[in-house]
Structures are given as structure tokens and as C-alpha cells.
SEDRENMAR-391976 format. One record per residue (C-alpha): residue number from 1; residue in one letter; x, y, z. Coordinates in steps of 0.5 Angstrom, whole numbers. Layout:
// SEDRENMAR-391976
  seq  type   east  north     up
  NUM     a      X      Y      Z
...
// end
This chain:
// SEDRENMAR-391976
  seq  type   east  north     up
    1     m    233    391    280
    2     l    234    399    280
    3     t    242    399    280
    4     e    243    407    279
    5     l    238    413    282
    6     r    241    421    279
    7     v    238    426    282
    8     r    239    434    280
    9     n    236    441    283
   10     f    230    436    285
   11     a    227    440    291
   12     v    232    441    296
   13     v    237    436    293
   14     e    242    440    289
   15     e    245    433    286
   16     a    245    426    288
   17     v    248    419    286
   18     l    246    413    289
   19     e    248    406    287
   20     f    243    400    289
   21     g    245    393    290
   22     p    240    387    291
   23     g    237    385    298
   24     l    235    391    303
   25     s    238    398    302
   26     v    235    404    307
   27     l    235    410    307
   28     s    235    415    313
   29     g    237    422    316
   30     e    234    427    321
   31     t    226    428    321
   32     g    225    434    316
   33     a    232    432    312
   34     g    228    430    306
   35     k    228    422    307
   36     s    222    422    303
   37     i    225    427    297
   38     l    228    421    293
   39     v    222    416    294
   40     e    218    422    290
   41     a    223    423    285
   42     l    222    415    283
   43     a    216    416    283
   44     l    216    422    278
   45     l    221    417    274
   46     v    215    412    274
   47     g    210    417    272
   48     g    208    420    277
   49     r    205    428    277
   50     p    210    433    277
   51     s    209    440    280
   52     p    213    447    279
   53     d    215    447    287
   54     m    219    441    285
   55     i    224    444    282
   56     r    230    447    286
   57     a    229    454    289
   58     g    234    458    284
   59     a    234    453    278
   60     g    231    453    272
   61     r    230    446    271
   62     a    230    439    275
   63     r    233    432    272
   64     i    231    425    275
   65     e    235    419    272
   66     a    234    412    274
   67     r    238    405    271
   68     f    234    398    271
   69     e    237    392    270
   70     v    231    389    267
   71     e    233    382    264
   72     g    227    377    264
   73     v    222    382    267
   74     e    216    381    263
   75     g    213    386    258
   76     i    219    391    258
   77     a    221    389    251
   78     s    214    389    248
   79     l    213    396    251
   80     c    219    398    248
   81     q    218    395    241
   82     q    211    398    241
   83     a    214    405    242
   84     g    219    404    238
   85     v    225    405    244
   86     d    231    401    243
   87     h    232    396    248
   88     d    238    391    250
   89     d    243    388    253
   90     g    237    388    259
   91     w    238    395    261
   92     l    234    401    261
   93     i    234    407    263
   94     l    229    412    265
   95     r    230    420    265
   96     r    225    426    267
   97     e    226    433    266
   98     l    222    438    270
   99     r    222    446    267
  100     r    220    452    270
  101     e    218    454    263
  102     g    216    450    257
  103     r    213    443    257
  104     h    217    437    262
  105     r    220    431    258
  106     a    221    425    258
  107     w    226    420    255
  108     v    227    412    255
  109     n    234    409    253
  110     g    236    417    250
  111     s    229    417    245
  112     p    223    421    248
  113     a    218    418    251
  114     t    211    420    254
  115     t    209    419    261
  116     t    204    414    260
  117     l    210    409    257
  118     l    214    411    263
  119     r    207    409    267
  120     e    207    403    264
  121     l    214    401    264
  122     g    214    403    271
  123     e    208    398    273
  124     r    212    393    271
  125     l    218    395    275
  126     v    216    399    282
  127     e    212    398    287
  128     l    211    404    291
  129     h    209    404    298
  130     g    207    410    302
  131     q    204    416    302
  132     h    204    418    295
  133     e    198    421    291
  134     h    200    414    285
  135     q    199    409    291
  136     r    197    403    287
  137     l    194    400    293
  138     l    188    404    294
  139     d    185    402    286
  140     r    180    397    286
  141     g    183    394    279
  142     h    190    393    283
  143     q    187    391    289
  144     r    183    385    284
  145     r    190    384    281
  146     i    193    383    288
  147     l    188    378    290
  148     d    188    374    283
  149     a    196    374    283
  150     f    195    370    290
  151     g    190    365    288
  152     r    193    365    281
  153     h    187    366    277
  154     e    191    370    271
  155     a    190    364    267
  156     l    182    364    269
  157     v    182    371    268
  158     a    185    371    262
  159     e    180    366    259
  160     t    174    369    261
  161     a    176    376    258
  162     a    177    372    251
  163     a    171    369    252
  164     f    168    376    253
  165     d    172    379    247
  166     t    169    373    243
  167     l    162    374    245
  168     r    163    382    245
  169     d    165    381    237
  170     l    159    376    236
  171     d    154    382    238
  172     t    158    387    234
  173     r    157    382    228
  174     l    150    380    229
  175     a    148    388    230
  176     r    151    389    224
  177     v    148    383    220
  178     r    141    385    222
  179     q    142    392    221
  180     t    144    390    213
  181     a    138    386    213
  182     r    133    391    215
  183     e    136    396    210
  184     g    136    390    205
  185     r    129    388    205
  186     e    127    395    204
  187     r    131    395    197
  188     a    130    388    196
  189     d    125    389    191
  190     y    129    395    187
  191     l    135    391    187
  192     r    131    385    184
  193     f    128    390    178
  194     k    135    392    177
  195     c    139    385    176
  196     d    132    383    172
  197     e    132    389    167
  198     i    140    389    166
  199     a    140    381    166
  200     t    134    381    161
  201     a    137    386    156
  202     s    144    381    155
  203     l    149    386    155
  204     s    156    385    152
  205     p    161    391    153
  206     d    162    393    146
  207     e    156    392    143
  208     d    154    400    143
  209     e    159    401    138
  210     a    158    395    133
  211     l    151    397    133
  212     e    153    404    131
  213     t    157    401    126
  214     e    152    398    123
  215     a    146    403    124
  216     r    151    407    119
  217     r    152    403    114
  218     l    144    402    114
  219     t    142    409    114
  220     h    147    410    108
  221     s    146    404    104
  222     e    143    407     98
  223     e    149    412     98
  224     l    154    406     99
  225     i    151    402     93
  226     e    151    408     88
  227     l    158    410     89
  228     s    161    403     90
  229     g    158    401     84
  230     l    161    407     80
  231     l    167    406     82
  232     h    167    398     80
  233     h    165    401     73
  234     r    170    407     72
  235     l    175    403     75
  236     y    174    396     72
  237     e    168    395     68
  238     a    167    401     63
  239     e    170    401     57
  240     g    176    405     57
  241     s    176    404     65
  242     v    182    406     68
  243     v    185    399     68
  244     d    184    399     61
  245     q    187    406     60
  246     l    193    403     64
  247     g    194    397     60
  248     e    195    402     54
  249     l    200    406     58
  250     g    204    400     59
  251     n    205    399     52
  252     r    209    406     51
  253     l    212    405     58
  254     d    215    399     54
  255     a    218    403     48
  256     l    221    408     53
  257     v    224    402     56
  258     t    227    399     49
  259     i    230    406     48
  260     d    233    407     55
  261     p    233    400     59
  262     a    235    405     65
  263     a    228    406     65
  264     s    226    398     67
  265     p    224    400     74
  266     f    218    404     72
  267     r    216    397     68
  268     d    215    394     75
  269     l    212    400     79
  270     h    207    400     73
  271     e    205    393     73
  272     a    204    394     81
  273     a    200    399     80
  274     l    195    395     75
  275     r    195    390     80
  276     s    193    395     85
  277     v    187    397     81
  278     e    185    391     78
  279     e    184    389     86
  280     l    181    395     87
  281     g    175    395     82
  282     l    174    387     83
  283     g    173    388     90
  284     l    168    394     90
  285     a    164    389     86
  286     p    162    384     92
  287     y    162    390     97
  288     r    156    392     93
  289     d    153    387     92
  290     a    153    385    100
  291     i    150    392    102
  292     e    143    391    105
  293     h    137    396    105
  294     d    134    393    110
  295     p    129    399    113
  296     r    126    394    119
  297     r    133    392    121
  298     l    135    399    123
  299     d    129    400    126
  300     e    131    394    131
  301     i    137    398    132
  302     r    134    404    133
  303     v    130    400    138
  304     r    136    397    141
  305     q    141    403    142
  306     d    135    407    146
  307     l    135    401    150
  308     l    142    401    152
  309     y    142    409    152
  310     r    136    408    157
  311     l    141    403    162
  312     k    147    407    160
  313     r    143    413    163
  314     k    141    409    169
  315     y    146    405    172
  316     g    154    407    168
  317     d    157    411    164
  318     s    158    405    159
  319     l    156    398    158
  320     a    162    395    162
  321     e    159    400    168
  322     v    153    397    167
  323     i    154    390    167
  324     r    158    391    173
  325     t    153    395    177
  326     g    148    389    175
  327     e    153    384    178
  328     e    154    388    185
  329     a    147    389    185
  330     r    146    381    184
  331     r    152    380    189
  332     e    148    385    194
  333     l    141    381    193
  334     e    144    374    195
  335     q    147    377    201
  336     i    140    380    203
  337     d    137    373    201
  338     g    142    369    206
  339     a    142    374    212
  340     d    137    370    215
  341     d    141    364    215
  342     e    147    368    217
  343     i    143    371    223
  344     a    141    365    225
  345     r    148    362    225
  346     l    151    368    229
  347     e    145    367    234
  348     a    147    360    235
  349     g    155    362    235
  350     r    153    368    241
  351     e    148    363    245
  352     a    154    358    246
  353     a    159    363    247
  354     a    155    367    253
  355     a    154    359    257
  356     e    162    359    256
  357     l    163    366    259
  358     a    158    365    264
  359     e    161    358    265
  360     l    168    361    266
  361     a    165    367    270
  362     s    162    362    275
  363     k    168    359    276
  364     l    172    365    277
  365     s    167    368    282
  366     e    167    361    286
  367     r    175    362    286
  368     r    175    368    288
  369     r    171    368    294
  370     g    176    362    297
  371     t    181    366    295
  372     a    179    373    299
  373     e    178    369    305
  374     a    185    365    304
  375     l    189    373    303
  376     s    184    376    309
  377     e    187    371    314
  378     a    194    371    311
  379     v    195    378    312
  380     n    190    379    318
  381     a    195    374    322
  382     a    201    378    320
  383     l    199    385    322
  384     p    199    384    330
  385     d    207    383    329
  386     l    207    389    325
  387     g    204    394    330
  388     l    197    393    327
  389     r    194    389    333
  390     g    186    389    332
  391     g    187    390    325
  392     r    183    387    320
  393     l    183    387    312
  394     a    177    384    308
  395     v    177    383    301
  396     q    169    384    299
  397     l    167    382    292
  398     v    161    386    289
  399     g    157    384    283
  400     d    151    386    280
  401     g    149    380    276
  402     e    153    383    270
  403     i    159    380    267
  404     r    164    385    264
  405     r    171    383    262
  406     l    175    381    268
  407     g    169    377    272
  408     a    163    378    274
  409     e    165    382    281
  410     r    168    388    283
  411     v    174    387    288
  412     e    175    392    294
  413     f    179    392    299
  414     l    175    394    307
  415     v    180    395    313
  416     s    179    396    320
  417     l    185    399    324
  418     n    182    400    331
  419     p    178    395    335
  420     g    170    396    334
  421     f    170    400    328
  422     p    167    397    322
  423     p    171    395    316
  424     a    172    401    311
  425     p    175    401    304
  426     l    182    402    304
  427     r    183    409    301
  428     r    178    413    306
  429     v    182    409    313
  430     a    190    408    313
  431     s    195    413    313
  432     g    202    413    310
  433     g    205    408    315
  434     e    199    404    316
  435     m    198    403    309
  436     s    205    402    308
  437     r    205    396    313
  438     l    199    393    311
  439     m    202    392    304
  440     l    208    389    307
  441     a    203    384    310
  442     l    200    384    303
  443     e    207    382    299
  444     a    209    378    305
  445     a    203    373    302
  446     l    204    375    295
  447     i    211    373    296
  448     e    212    367    292
  449     v    207    370    286
  450     d    209    377    285
  451     e    214    377    280
  452     l    215    385    281
  453     p    222    386    282
  454     i    223    393    286
  455     l    219    395    293
  456     v    220    401    296
  457     f    217    402    303
  458     d    216    410    306
  459     e    214    411    313
  460     i    213    404    314
  461     d    215    405    321
  462     v    211    411    324
  463     g    209    410    331
  464     i    212    403    332
  465     g    219    401    336
  466     g    221    396    340
  467     e    220    389    339
  468     v    215    391    333
  469     a    220    394    330
  470     h    224    387    330
  471     r    218    384    327
  472     v    218    389    321
  473     a    226    388    320
  474     d    224    381    319
  475     r    219    382    314
  476     l    223    386    310
  477     i    229    382    310
  478     r    224    376    307
  479     l    222    380    302
  480     s    228    382    300
  481     a    230    375    298
  482     a    225    375    293
  483     h    226    382    291
  484     q    230    389    292
  485     v    227    392    298
  486     l    228    400    299
  487     v    226    403    305
  488     v    225    409    308
  489     t    226    409    315
  490     h    228    413    322
  491     l    229    405    326
  492     a    235    402    328
  493     q    232    396    329
  494     i    231    396    320
  495     a    237    400    318
  496     a    241    395    323
  497     r    239    389    318
  498     a    240    392    311
  499     d    245    390    305
  500     a    246    398    304
  501     h    245    404    308
  502     y    244    411    306
  503     s    244    418    309
  504     i    240    424    308
  505     d    243    430    311
  506     k    241    437    310
  507     a    245    443    310
  508     t    244    451    311
  509     e    248    455    308
  510     g    246    463    309
  511     e    239    463    306
  512     e    240    456    302
  513     t    238    449    304
  514     r    241    443    301
  515     t    240    436    302
  516     s    246    431    300
  517     v    246    423    299
  518     r    251    419    301
  519     a    253    412    302
  520     l    255    409    309
  521     t    260    404    311
  522     g    264    402    317
  523     g    264    407    323
  524     e    259    412    319
  525     r    255    406    320
  526     v    255    405    327
  527     l    255    413    329
  528     e    248    413    324
  529     v    245    408    328
  530     a    247    410    335
  531     r    244    416    333
  532     m    237    413    330
  533     l    238    409    337
  534     g    236    416    340
  535     g    243    416    344
  536     d    249    421    344
  537     p    253    418    337
  538     d    260    421    340
  539     s    259    416    347
  540     r    262    410    347
  541     a    256    407    350
  542     s    251    409    345
  543     r    256    406    339
  544     a    258    400    343
  545     h    249    399    342
  546     a    250    400    335
  547     e    256    395    334
  548     e    251    390    337
  549     l    246    391    333
  550     l    249    391    327
  551     a    252    385    328
  552     g    245    382    330
  553     q    246    380    337
  554     i    241    385    339
// end
């Protein structure tokens, strides 16, 4: 529900604050007073297109703000969450600022917002009927939503959309697998060669380093034998070896300790040195004997090193990378080899999904045909009472054999408002007042299924009066039991039935024109209804007539 609307420096309105309640609210005023300006302000607030002439003359900017009670309105919380806007306590505050210089700005609950967000929120809150460029009834997509809402097709539409998305996803995956298979077949031979070449080599990650160490020992085997033998001989085996000399020096050290016991720690050091030299000398002998001089083995290593070098040049900087390349090639080859099975599986899934989509779309088309007839009958039965005698609405379903996401047909409302004229698309036929009354008939038909909380009617009473005005008022009252209804009117019959009445007044001061808005109660409302009846508001007869109308006696 719209609870408050604030307008500042918008068109000829310097400042206005309106507080609304549930039920039916009307705005009235003299012709040219600017009754529709507030409706335009609300339209702008829910995503309408701004223009520079909307800013009041002499002002640099215009501001519009509205407060809505949105508890229980579907989709509001999720939209705010997606946009990163705070949404608490069941309230929503929309604000828009128009500037002569610089960009226009918008806010939702105090957070900067896009026009798209305003429009998406507005689509869940307000339906505006009249001569507004954003009139959604002219949009064929909205006409489809009206038809589906009337027939309660939403669940079937959702199923059809899900089936369409599933089929489209399968088509995408199938195209991708087929493309992979085509490309794979062209490179399968290369992949098999790569896998075989790497697998045949039986690589280990550190093999090249181990071969390099072994090759170096084989290359220098004679030198290693000679050096290790010489060291063994001089350290341990030769007469007067280092071991012998250390043994002799041990006797001298014993004599030193005998003279000076404080030198005894040197004896421990000498014994450790002797043991180390003996161990070194003894260990060099088996090392020498283990060295092989094997030219054939060296040739084998060189051949193996050449293979590893070539593999690393082709497939990676290290043997680990070469091994990884082989594994990747094997996996890709497995995918290619399994592509035909995957294609067959996806084709079977696609066939089943296409059949399901066709069945759902056919069921939806059948239900839409029945609903189109029922909706047309419901609206056409109401049109004479709304001053559109001879008017006729037809709901046209046009298909080209192709199933789209929301069904197999396009929905369009055709209307003829004069006998003898064939129905034509709604956007080319109806005037503002006729459009509003046609929408009133539609809203009456949708009253049990339309969850939109706020309905606004502008110019609904153009060209009508008398008994028709009473019937229009009756329809608005019935709508206001399920929706908050705001109406711009010049008819006393409608104004007298409203739960709240606002007067739009225009005054000229010098070269400036100002429009003001005020809520009417008591005697003020009697005078306004008397004026709307066409009599003299100051005459006793006019006021009495107005009082009777307000009392519901007429």
C-alpha cells in the first residue's frame, strides 16, 4: 500500500505531501489544475522516463518520494537483497531526483539505485492506467501475463520455461561435445603417438639426475680407481703410511703426558684422529674395488640420456612435466574415444526433453485458448456498464510452430470500441479514458488472481456521466476491497464514493503558477462535490445535492 507521496518542484507543484490509506482515494480539481501531475510523479518514481520540463520553472532540481507498506508483497525482499539494499520492517521508500544539470539520481531505502531497480520494484507494487508512456497494458508480454494470471497458468508456464531451459542446456552441451569430438578426431593420432612415446619410455621423475651421476663416474672410472688406490696406499697400506706415522707420534704424546698430566686431553684427540685415518684408509679400498670401467654401460646411458633430452624438448622442461603431459594426453584421448557414447546419451536426453517441452507447450496452448475465450467474455460483459457499449475485446493467440520459453504462441489483445469496426491491436485503438475503463473491466475480471496491491486510474471518466458514472464507481469500490485504488476524476459520482478525497488547486501569482494539494473533509468535501456536480458550490441546492450524494442516497 502507498502510504505517503511527497513531491517538490515537480512541474507546477512547488511542494505537496499526500498521506493515503486503504480503499479508494480520489483526486479532483478544475480542468487544467494539474490533477494528472501527481500520477505522473508516481509513474516517474517507479521507473518512468524523465524529461527536463518536469522540473518546476526556476528550480534546479525536482524531488519525488513515496513510502510503501510492502509486507507480504512477493519479490520485493529478493530484489532488494540482489541489489544490496536494506529491507526491513515491511517498508519501502523510493526517492528520485531530477536535475537540470548533471545526472538524475534514485534511491531505495536510502541506498543509491538504478532506474531498472525502480521499475522492477514498481512492477510488483503499482499498475498505472491512463495516458502514460509506460502503460504496461500495451505490452504484449504483459497481456500474456494477464491471460495466464486469469487462467491460473503460472505453474504450467513455469514448467514449460524449465523444460525449455533444460532443452536449451542439452543443445549447448551436445554442440560442445560434437565440436570436441570433431576436433578430437583430427588430433587423436597425434595424442596416441604422444601417449605411446611417453609411456614406452617408462619415465621416473628423477631419472635424468641419477643417470648424470652414473655417467660421470663411468667416464672418470680410471681416474677414480687411481686416486682412491693411491689414497688407500699412502694412508694405510704403505710402509711409513700416515697410520704408521700417527702411531709413532702417539708414543711421543705418551711421553709428553708422563711429564705433564695436564696434556692428557691431547691423547684423546690423537686417538680419535688415528681411528678416523684408519677408517678412511680402510674404506677407500672397497670403494676402489667397486668402481667399474664399463664402456658398454656408458654407451647405454648416453643413449638413454639422449632419449630423455628429446622428450623434454618436445613435452616439458622436466621429466615430471613430460609425465604430466602424457597423463593429460591420455585423459583427452579417453574423452575423444568416449565422445560417441556421450553424444548418444545426450541425443537421447534431448529427444526426451523435446517431447516433454512439446507436451507442456501443447497443454499450455489448449488452456490458453479456453482462457482467452473466458477472459474476453468476462471483459465484454462489463464494457457496456462502463460506457463502452458496442466495445469488444478479443484475445488473439498467434503461433508460428516454434516453441519458445513461455509457450508456443504470442498473446495480443485486440479491441473494437465502436460497432462495425474490426478489432485492432490495443496500442493502436484506445484513448486514455477508454484505456482506463477497459483496464477497469480487466481488473474486475482479475480481482481474485491479481496480487498487485496498488491500482491507479487516470482519465477513467472521460466522456461519461449519469448512470454510467455510478456503474464505474461501483466497479472501483469493488476493486478497492482487494486493492488500494487511486483515481483522478472529474465525476462527483466517483468522488462521493471514495474513502479519501484530495483537491488539486492551481493559483497564479504574478507570473508564477502554483499547484497545491489538500485533503478534503467535512464541509470542504461537500463544496468540492457540489462544484463537480456542475452547480454553484455556494448555493444551498448544490450543497444539498452533494450531501445526498456523499450520504449514498443518490
